[in-house]
A tleap script that builds the chain and sets N, CA, C and O, in Angstrom:
source leaprc.protein.ff14SB
mol = sequence {
  NMET ALA ASN GLN GLU THR GLU ALA PHE LYS
  VAL GLN VAL LEU PHE ILE LEU ALA HIE LEU
  PRO SER GLY ASP VAL ILE SER TYR GLY GLU
  LEU ALA LYS GLN ALA GLY ASN THR ARG TYR
  ALA ARG LEU VAL ALA ARG ILE LEU LYS HIE
  LEU PRO SER ASP THR THR ILE PRO TRP HIE
  ARG VAL ILE ASN SER LYS GLN ARG ILE SER
  PHE ASN GLU GLY SER ASP ALA TYR LEU ARG
  GLN LYS SER ARG LEU GLU ASP GLU GLY TRP
  GLU ILE SER GLY GLN ARG LEU ILE GLN LYS
  GLU ALA CHIE
}
set mol.1.N position { 0.851 -1.385 0.506 }
set mol.1.CA position { 0.264 -0.246 0.119 }
set mol.1.C position { 0.827 1.435 0.065 }
set mol.1.O position { 1.873 1.631 0.684 }
set mol.2.N position { 0.285 2.474 -0.536 }
set mol.2.CA position { 1.872 3.175 -0.808 }
set mol.2.C position { 0.669 4.340 0.115 }
set mol.2.O position { -0.454 4.253 0.612 }
set mol.3.N position { 1.736 5.389 -0.056 }
set mol.3.CA position { 1.946 6.308 1.688 }
set mol.3.C position { 0.897 6.321 1.549 }
set mol.3.O position { 0.291 5.396 2.090 }
set mol.4.N position { 0.050 7.387 0.733 }
set mol.4.CA position { -0.937 7.872 0.494 }
set mol.4.C position { -2.080 7.476 0.574 }
set mol.4.O position { -3.088 7.613 1.268 }
set mol.5.N position { -1.735 6.982 -0.236 }
set mol.5.CA position { -3.409 5.515 0.370 }
set mol.5.C position { -3.369 4.700 1.984 }
set mol.5.O position { -4.373 4.647 2.694 }
set mol.6.N position { -2.242 4.197 2.320 }
set mol.6.CA position { -1.509 4.357 4.081 }
set mol.6.C position { -2.771 5.484 5.001 }
set mol.6.O position { -3.757 5.580 5.732 }
set mol.7.N position { -2.075 5.910 4.478 }
set mol.7.CA position { -3.086 7.447 5.011 }
set mol.7.C position { -3.995 7.543 5.184 }
set mol.7.O position { -4.603 7.471 6.252 }
set mol.8.N position { -4.380 7.755 4.058 }
set mol.8.CA position { -5.779 7.691 4.019 }
set mol.8.C position { -6.643 6.524 4.230 }
set mol.8.O position { -7.830 6.705 4.500 }
set mol.9.N position { -6.184 5.414 4.137 }
set mol.9.CA position { -6.538 3.798 5.349 }
set mol.9.C position { -6.647 4.178 6.879 }
set mol.9.O position { -7.179 3.726 7.893 }
set mol.10.N position { -5.878 5.221 6.517 }
set mol.10.CA position { -5.504 5.603 8.387 }
set mol.10.C position { -6.567 6.587 9.054 }
set mol.10.O position { -6.918 6.744 10.224 }
set mol.11.N position { -6.954 7.207 7.813 }
set mol.11.CA position { -7.861 8.399 8.511 }
set mol.11.C position { -9.552 7.699 8.922 }
set mol.11.O position { -10.270 7.739 9.921 }
set mol.12.N position { -9.673 7.001 7.367 }
set mol.12.CA position { -10.678 6.197 7.182 }
set mol.12.C position { -11.055 5.486 8.528 }
set mol.12.O position { -12.129 5.678 9.098 }
set mol.13.N position { -10.178 4.739 8.935 }
set mol.13.CA position { -10.445 3.384 10.514 }
set mol.13.C position { -10.382 4.823 12.012 }
set mol.13.O position { -11.056 4.564 13.010 }
set mol.14.N position { -9.786 5.828 12.001 }
set mol.14.CA position { -10.119 6.935 12.944 }
set mol.14.C position { -11.500 7.179 12.580 }
set mol.14.O position { -12.174 6.857 13.559 }
set mol.15.N position { -12.116 7.520 11.808 }
set mol.15.CA position { -13.353 8.256 11.442 }
set mol.15.C position { -13.656 6.510 12.076 }
set mol.15.O position { -12.904 6.346 13.037 }
set mol.16.N position { -14.058 5.908 11.951 }
set mol.16.CA position { -15.644 5.397 11.807 }
set mol.16.C position { -15.017 4.673 13.464 }
set mol.16.O position { -16.053 4.099 13.799 }
set mol.17.N position { -14.504 4.526 14.047 }
set mol.17.CA position { -13.497 4.172 15.070 }
set mol.17.C position { -14.669 5.064 16.220 }
set mol.17.O position { -15.667 4.617 16.785 }
set mol.18.N position { -13.911 6.812 16.274 }
set mol.18.CA position { -14.446 7.873 16.655 }
set mol.18.C position { -15.712 7.816 16.802 }
set mol.18.O position { -16.118 7.769 17.963 }
set mol.19.N position { -16.533 7.805 15.889 }
set mol.19.CA position { -18.341 7.295 15.739 }
set mol.19.C position { -19.019 5.836 16.209 }
set mol.19.O position { -20.120 5.455 15.812 }
set mol.20.N position { -18.352 5.260 16.921 }
set mol.20.CA position { -18.088 3.967 17.154 }
set mol.20.C position { -19.056 4.346 18.278 }
set mol.20.O position { -18.612 5.292 18.928 }
set mol.21.N position { -20.206 3.915 18.693 }
set mol.21.CA position { -21.041 3.457 20.056 }
set mol.21.C position { -20.465 3.271 21.340 }
set mol.21.O position { -20.126 2.185 21.811 }
set mol.22.N position { -20.337 4.781 22.078 }
set mol.22.CA position { -19.855 4.166 23.439 }
set mol.22.C position { -20.975 2.949 23.773 }
set mol.22.O position { -22.201 2.925 23.660 }
set mol.23.N position { -19.584 1.528 24.428 }
set mol.23.CA position { -20.464 -0.155 24.107 }
set mol.23.C position { -20.760 -1.024 23.540 }
set mol.23.O position { -21.387 -2.009 23.930 }
set mol.24.N position { -19.975 -0.572 21.588 }
set mol.24.CA position { -19.979 -1.607 20.899 }
set mol.24.C position { -18.796 -1.918 21.188 }
set mol.24.O position { -18.056 -1.411 22.031 }
set mol.25.N position { -18.496 -3.292 20.040 }
set mol.25.CA position { -16.743 -3.178 20.188 }
set mol.25.C position { -17.697 -3.287 18.250 }
set mol.25.O position { -18.795 -3.403 17.705 }
set mol.26.N position { -16.470 -3.162 18.032 }
set mol.26.CA position { -15.853 -3.676 16.635 }
set mol.26.C position { -14.475 -4.935 16.667 }
set mol.26.O position { -14.054 -5.318 17.758 }
set mol.27.N position { -13.911 -5.451 15.413 }
set mol.27.CA position { -12.962 -6.464 15.020 }
set mol.27.C position { -12.098 -5.553 14.525 }
set mol.27.O position { -12.378 -4.355 14.499 }
set mol.28.N position { -11.149 -5.962 14.156 }
set mol.28.CA position { -9.670 -5.848 13.494 }
set mol.28.C position { -10.208 -5.829 11.816 }
set mol.28.O position { -10.258 -4.988 10.918 }
set mol.29.N position { -10.535 -7.143 11.970 }
set mol.29.CA position { -10.445 -7.059 10.904 }
set mol.29.C position { -11.886 -6.076 10.543 }
set mol.29.O position { -11.797 -5.256 9.630 }
set mol.30.N position { -13.267 -6.227 11.358 }
set mol.30.CA position { -14.493 -5.676 11.057 }
set mol.30.C position { -13.562 -4.365 10.671 }
set mol.30.O position { -12.601 -4.784 10.024 }
set mol.31.N position { -13.512 -3.271 10.794 }
set mol.31.CA position { -12.528 -2.186 11.163 }
set mol.31.C position { -12.251 -1.640 9.558 }
set mol.31.O position { -12.533 -0.749 8.757 }
set mol.32.N position { -11.298 -3.179 9.785 }
set mol.32.CA position { -10.362 -2.837 8.252 }
set mol.32.C position { -10.612 -2.972 6.750 }
set mol.32.O position { -9.902 -2.623 5.807 }
set mol.33.N position { -12.183 -3.758 6.782 }
set mol.33.CA position { -13.266 -4.234 6.340 }
set mol.33.C position { -13.842 -2.718 6.218 }
set mol.33.O position { -14.057 -2.551 5.017 }
set mol.34.N position { -14.078 -1.912 6.711 }
set mol.34.CA position { -15.435 -0.652 6.904 }
set mol.34.C position { -14.687 0.795 6.143 }
set mol.34.O position { -15.361 1.576 5.471 }
set mol.35.N position { -13.349 0.958 6.360 }
set mol.35.CA position { -12.084 1.631 5.935 }
set mol.35.C position { -11.623 0.971 4.900 }
set mol.35.O position { -10.464 1.167 4.531 }
set mol.36.N position { -12.183 0.359 4.457 }
set mol.36.CA position { -12.006 0.358 2.567 }
set mol.36.C position { -10.765 -1.686 2.062 }
set mol.36.O position { -10.570 -1.989 0.885 }
set mol.37.N position { -10.414 -2.279 2.841 }
set mol.37.CA position { -9.143 -3.323 2.681 }
set mol.37.C position { -9.714 -4.340 3.876 }
set mol.37.O position { -9.364 -4.088 5.028 }
set mol.38.N position { -10.381 -5.215 3.684 }
set mol.38.CA position { -10.491 -6.430 4.267 }
set mol.38.C position { -8.716 -6.901 4.555 }
set mol.38.O position { -7.828 -7.081 5.389 }
set mol.39.N position { -8.789 -6.903 4.280 }
set mol.39.CA position { -6.551 -7.729 4.909 }
set mol.39.C position { -5.757 -6.463 4.926 }
set mol.39.O position { -4.687 -6.354 4.327 }
set mol.40.N position { -6.249 -5.615 5.551 }
set mol.40.CA position { -5.677 -4.808 6.621 }
set mol.40.C position { -5.904 -4.655 7.857 }
set mol.40.O position { -5.258 -3.830 8.504 }
set mol.41.N position { -6.843 -5.407 8.406 }
set mol.41.CA position { -6.878 -5.568 9.636 }
set mol.41.C position { -5.458 -5.460 10.897 }
set mol.41.O position { -5.523 -5.309 12.117 }
set mol.42.N position { -4.180 -5.618 9.930 }
set mol.42.CA position { -3.235 -6.676 11.081 }
set mol.42.C position { -2.314 -3.973 11.046 }
set mol.42.O position { -1.718 -3.308 11.893 }
set mol.43.N position { -2.668 -3.747 10.042 }
set mol.43.CA position { -2.343 -2.447 9.519 }
set mol.43.C position { -3.490 -1.653 11.067 }
set mol.43.O position { -3.172 -1.517 12.248 }
set mol.44.N position { -4.442 -1.392 10.553 }
set mol.44.CA position { -5.268 -0.908 11.976 }
set mol.44.C position { -4.746 -1.243 13.569 }
set mol.44.O position { -4.873 -0.546 14.576 }
set mol.45.N position { -4.173 -2.453 13.419 }
set mol.45.CA position { -3.668 -2.604 14.960 }
set mol.45.C position { -1.716 -2.269 14.962 }
set mol.45.O position { -0.932 -2.914 15.659 }
set mol.46.N position { -1.457 -1.542 14.353 }
set mol.46.CA position { -0.170 -1.083 13.921 }
set mol.46.C position { -0.810 0.717 13.915 }
set mol.46.O position { 0.001 1.562 14.291 }
set mol.47.N position { -1.959 1.109 13.569 }
set mol.47.CA position { -2.318 2.207 13.616 }
set mol.47.C position { -2.893 2.284 15.281 }
set mol.47.O position { -2.537 2.943 16.258 }
set mol.48.N position { -3.702 1.505 15.102 }
set mol.48.CA position { -3.663 1.729 16.858 }
set mol.48.C position { -2.720 1.755 18.295 }
set mol.48.O position { -2.667 2.093 19.477 }
set mol.49.N position { -2.101 1.170 17.266 }
set mol.49.CA position { -0.523 0.446 18.347 }
set mol.49.C position { 0.246 2.281 18.674 }
set mol.49.O position { 0.334 2.803 19.786 }
set mol.50.N position { 0.764 3.006 17.133 }
set mol.50.CA position { 0.980 4.748 16.997 }
set mol.50.C position { 0.377 5.184 17.907 }
set mol.50.O position { 1.028 5.268 18.948 }
set mol.51.N position { -0.751 5.543 17.944 }
set mol.51.CA position { -1.895 6.813 18.836 }
set mol.51.C position { -1.116 6.889 19.952 }
set mol.51.O position { -0.370 6.177 20.624 }
set mol.52.N position { -1.583 8.094 19.913 }
set mol.52.CA position { -0.569 9.300 21.016 }
set mol.52.C position { -1.619 8.747 22.860 }
set mol.52.O position { -2.822 8.485 22.866 }
set mol.53.N position { -0.471 8.712 24.476 }
set mol.53.CA position { -1.655 8.251 25.367 }
set mol.53.C position { -2.712 8.739 25.569 }
set mol.53.O position { -3.571 7.994 26.040 }
set mol.54.N position { -3.010 9.944 25.339 }
set mol.54.CA position { -4.124 10.836 25.683 }
set mol.54.C position { -5.340 11.202 24.681 }
set mol.54.O position { -6.192 12.085 24.582 }
set mol.55.N position { -4.811 9.630 23.758 }
set mol.55.CA position { -5.730 10.031 22.705 }
set mol.55.C position { -7.488 9.358 22.941 }
set mol.55.O position { -7.792 8.320 23.530 }
set mol.56.N position { -8.709 10.667 22.048 }
set mol.56.CA position { -9.678 10.255 22.782 }
set mol.56.C position { -10.412 9.805 21.599 }
set mol.56.O position { -11.505 10.302 21.326 }
set mol.57.N position { -9.713 8.621 20.666 }
set mol.57.CA position { -10.355 7.745 19.879 }
set mol.57.C position { -10.086 6.720 20.948 }
set mol.57.O position { -9.133 6.521 21.701 }
set mol.58.N position { -11.958 5.781 20.643 }
set mol.58.CA position { -11.935 4.468 21.388 }
set mol.58.C position { -11.087 3.022 20.761 }
set mol.58.O position { -11.502 2.113 20.042 }
set mol.59.N position { -9.855 3.245 21.326 }
set mol.59.CA position { -8.941 2.307 20.458 }
set mol.59.C position { -9.456 0.656 21.401 }
set mol.59.O position { -9.709 -0.402 20.826 }
set mol.60.N position { -9.492 0.858 22.785 }
set mol.60.CA position { -10.583 -0.033 23.809 }
set mol.60.C position { -11.338 -0.943 23.042 }
set mol.60.O position { -11.083 -2.114 22.762 }
set mol.61.N position { -12.361 -0.196 22.725 }
set mol.61.CA position { -13.245 -0.896 21.421 }
set mol.61.C position { -13.361 -1.198 20.464 }
set mol.61.O position { -14.393 -1.089 19.802 }
set mol.62.N position { -11.763 -1.925 19.925 }
set mol.62.CA position { -11.280 -2.994 18.681 }
set mol.62.C position { -10.941 -4.298 19.860 }
set mol.62.O position { -10.244 -4.493 20.855 }
set mol.63.N position { -11.538 -4.720 19.347 }
set mol.63.CA position { -11.237 -6.660 20.521 }
set mol.63.C position { -10.789 -7.708 18.788 }
set mol.63.O position { -10.874 -7.189 17.675 }
set mol.64.N position { -10.294 -9.352 19.061 }
set mol.64.CA position { -10.281 -9.648 17.877 }
set mol.64.C position { -10.994 -10.633 17.607 }
set mol.64.O position { -11.566 -11.038 18.619 }
set mol.65.N position { -11.251 -11.270 16.612 }
set mol.65.CA position { -12.572 -12.243 15.659 }
set mol.65.C position { -13.228 -12.703 16.816 }
set mol.65.O position { -14.301 -12.332 17.291 }
set mol.66.N position { -12.442 -13.555 17.201 }
set mol.66.CA position { -12.775 -14.845 18.823 }
set mol.66.C position { -13.556 -13.430 19.940 }
set mol.66.O position { -14.212 -14.081 20.752 }
set mol.67.N position { -13.650 -12.677 20.114 }
set mol.67.CA position { -14.646 -11.839 20.732 }
set mol.67.C position { -13.347 -11.641 21.921 }
set mol.67.O position { -13.800 -11.199 22.976 }
set mol.68.N position { -12.199 -11.822 21.944 }
set mol.68.CA position { -11.485 -11.070 22.386 }
set mol.68.C position { -10.095 -9.980 22.875 }
set mol.68.O position { -9.267 -9.239 22.346 }
set mol.69.N position { -10.328 -10.259 23.654 }
set mol.69.CA position { -8.670 -9.203 24.158 }
set mol.69.C position { -8.093 -9.739 23.282 }
set mol.69.O position { -8.296 -10.920 23.000 }
set mol.70.N position { -6.790 -8.575 22.326 }
set mol.70.CA position { -5.716 -9.712 21.701 }
set mol.70.C position { -4.488 -9.425 23.164 }
set mol.70.O position { -3.839 -10.427 23.464 }
set mol.71.N position { -4.218 -8.172 23.972 }
set mol.71.CA position { -3.466 -8.425 24.843 }
set mol.71.C position { -3.176 -8.679 25.388 }
set mol.71.O position { -3.894 -8.381 26.342 }
set mol.72.N position { -1.964 -9.478 25.846 }
set mol.72.CA position { -1.567 -10.602 27.032 }
set mol.72.C position { -2.710 -10.332 27.979 }
set mol.72.O position { -2.868 -9.192 28.416 }
set mol.73.N position { -3.520 -11.325 28.322 }
set mol.73.CA position { -3.594 -10.895 30.078 }
set mol.73.C position { -2.697 -10.466 31.166 }
set mol.73.O position { -1.791 -10.999 31.808 }
set mol.74.N position { -3.177 -9.500 31.149 }
set mol.74.CA position { -1.930 -9.060 32.507 }
set mol.74.C position { -1.545 -8.283 32.281 }
set mol.74.O position { -1.216 -7.370 33.039 }
set mol.75.N position { -1.448 -8.341 31.256 }
set mol.75.CA position { -0.735 -6.704 31.212 }
set mol.75.C position { -1.510 -5.723 31.058 }
set mol.75.O position { -2.723 -5.633 30.866 }
set mol.76.N position { -0.277 -4.630 31.214 }
set mol.76.CA position { -1.127 -3.112 31.446 }
set mol.76.C position { -2.020 -2.828 30.116 }
set mol.76.O position { -3.205 -2.696 30.423 }
set mol.77.N position { -1.751 -2.689 28.604 }
set mol.77.CA position { -2.490 -1.904 27.486 }
set mol.77.C position { -3.789 -3.369 27.901 }
set mol.77.O position { -4.866 -3.244 27.318 }
set mol.78.N position { -3.642 -4.634 28.842 }
set mol.78.CA position { -4.987 -5.185 28.836 }
set mol.78.C position { -5.252 -5.338 29.980 }
set mol.78.O position { -6.209 -6.053 30.276 }
set mol.79.N position { -4.535 -4.752 30.895 }
set mol.79.CA position { -5.614 -4.409 31.628 }
set mol.79.C position { -6.220 -2.656 31.740 }
set mol.79.O position { -6.364 -2.017 32.782 }
set mol.80.N position { -6.411 -2.331 30.763 }
set mol.80.CA position { -6.789 -0.602 30.081 }
set mol.80.C position { -7.713 -0.874 29.409 }
set mol.80.O position { -8.460 0.104 29.394 }
set mol.81.N position { -8.202 -1.877 28.676 }
set mol.81.CA position { -9.065 -2.182 27.917 }
set mol.81.C position { -9.498 -2.719 28.797 }
set mol.81.O position { -10.620 -2.258 29.009 }
set mol.82.N position { -9.199 -3.631 29.618 }
set mol.82.CA position { -10.846 -4.166 30.202 }
set mol.82.C position { -11.431 -3.429 31.361 }
set mol.82.O position { -12.476 -3.749 31.927 }
set mol.83.N position { -10.839 -2.643 31.596 }
set mol.83.CA position { -11.581 -1.405 32.408 }
set mol.83.C position { -11.715 -0.608 31.730 }
set mol.83.O position { -11.276 0.432 32.221 }
set mol.84.N position { -12.195 -0.450 30.577 }
set mol.84.CA position { -12.208 0.722 29.955 }
set mol.84.C position { -13.889 -0.273 28.989 }
set mol.84.O position { -14.889 0.281 28.532 }
set mol.85.N position { -13.732 -1.007 28.994 }
set mol.85.CA position { -14.442 -2.053 28.631 }
set mol.85.C position { -15.308 -2.424 28.980 }
set mol.85.O position { -16.266 -2.718 28.265 }
set mol.86.N position { -15.236 -2.595 30.871 }
set mol.86.CA position { -16.815 -3.218 32.122 }
set mol.86.C position { -17.009 -1.625 32.227 }
set mol.86.O position { -18.156 -1.375 32.596 }
set mol.87.N position { -16.114 -0.295 31.980 }
set mol.87.CA position { -16.725 1.008 32.376 }
set mol.87.C position { -17.987 1.154 31.164 }
set mol.87.O position { -19.050 1.774 31.133 }
set mol.88.N position { -17.407 0.414 30.381 }
set mol.88.CA position { -19.489 0.597 29.652 }
set mol.88.C position { -20.256 -0.732 29.195 }
set mol.88.O position { -21.158 -1.044 28.417 }
set mol.89.N position { -19.201 -1.477 30.320 }
set mol.89.CA position { -21.163 -2.173 31.196 }
set mol.89.C position { -20.828 -3.466 30.087 }
set mol.89.O position { -21.924 -4.014 29.967 }
set mol.90.N position { -19.752 -4.272 29.149 }
set mol.90.CA position { -18.978 -5.684 29.329 }
set mol.90.C position { -18.850 -6.631 30.666 }
set mol.90.O position { -18.646 -6.022 31.716 }
set mol.91.N position { -18.903 -7.372 30.700 }
set mol.91.CA position { -18.152 -7.947 31.257 }
set mol.91.C position { -17.179 -9.473 30.723 }
set mol.91.O position { -17.714 -10.300 29.986 }
set mol.92.N position { -15.820 -9.638 31.191 }
set mol.92.CA position { -14.900 -10.098 30.691 }
set mol.92.C position { -14.743 -11.264 31.377 }
set mol.92.O position { -15.372 -11.302 32.434 }
set mol.93.N position { -14.115 -12.203 31.110 }
set mol.93.CA position { -13.790 -13.738 31.650 }
set mol.93.C position { -12.238 -13.664 31.158 }
set mol.93.O position { -12.298 -13.703 29.929 }
set mol.94.N position { -11.277 -13.601 31.444 }
set mol.94.CA position { -9.811 -13.609 31.093 }
set mol.94.C position { -10.015 -12.588 30.186 }
set mol.94.O position { -10.567 -11.586 30.640 }
set mol.95.N position { -9.599 -12.587 28.599 }
set mol.95.CA position { -9.792 -12.464 27.827 }
set mol.95.C position { -10.585 -12.012 26.755 }
set mol.95.O position { -10.365 -11.258 25.807 }
set mol.96.N position { -11.574 -12.664 27.141 }
set mol.96.CA position { -13.866 -13.085 26.198 }
set mol.96.C position { -14.139 -12.417 27.390 }
set mol.96.O position { -14.015 -12.584 28.603 }
set mol.97.N position { -14.779 -11.166 26.172 }
set mol.97.CA position { -15.911 -10.593 25.871 }
set mol.97.C position { -17.785 -11.691 26.282 }
set mol.97.O position { -18.444 -12.185 25.367 }
set mol.98.N position { -18.063 -11.758 27.299 }
set mol.98.CA position { -18.762 -12.226 27.511 }
set mol.98.C position { -20.579 -11.735 27.170 }
set mol.98.O position { -21.622 -12.269 26.794 }
set mol.99.N position { -20.226 -10.801 27.463 }
set mol.99.CA position { -21.809 -10.397 27.656 }
set mol.99.C position { -21.957 -8.373 28.042 }
set mol.99.O position { -20.957 -7.736 28.374 }
set mol.100.N position { -22.845 -7.953 27.949 }
set mol.100.CA position { -23.037 -6.853 27.652 }
set mol.100.C position { -24.249 -6.494 29.057 }
set mol.100.O position { -25.341 -7.062 29.055 }
set mol.101.N position { -23.877 -5.536 30.143 }
set mol.101.CA position { -24.783 -5.511 30.907 }
set mol.101.C position { -26.112 -4.816 30.673 }
set mol.101.O position { -26.074 -3.813 29.960 }
set mol.102.N position { -26.992 -5.105 31.044 }
set mol.102.CA position { -27.965 -4.474 30.419 }
set mol.102.C position { -28.115 -3.014 31.404 }
set mol.102.O position { -28.651 -3.266 32.484 }
set mol.103.N position { -27.749 -1.596 31.222 }
set mol.103.CA position { -27.436 -0.754 32.234 }
set mol.103.C position { -29.426 0.234 31.935 }
set mol.103.O position { -29.757 1.183 32.645 }
savepdb mol mol.pdb
quit
């Protein structure tokens, strides 16, 4: 993917994610598909990895295709994502999202 294409893809990824409603989740692959290329799920992960730590983009709403948090259980990133998802009503067992609590 050329630099200009990569930048356009990144803009789409961030736009879609910024407009994902609180409490909803999306897989890396689905986010890539909605941004224009189903084969770039790993690029989505790289884009999110390089977000600044103070970003308002809800990166925590992106999970893998197995409905799991992709970070190693117990890592700082895992704990941050788990906490934010729980704040949005998700029940999490290990790395797996079980259900969203009714509010």
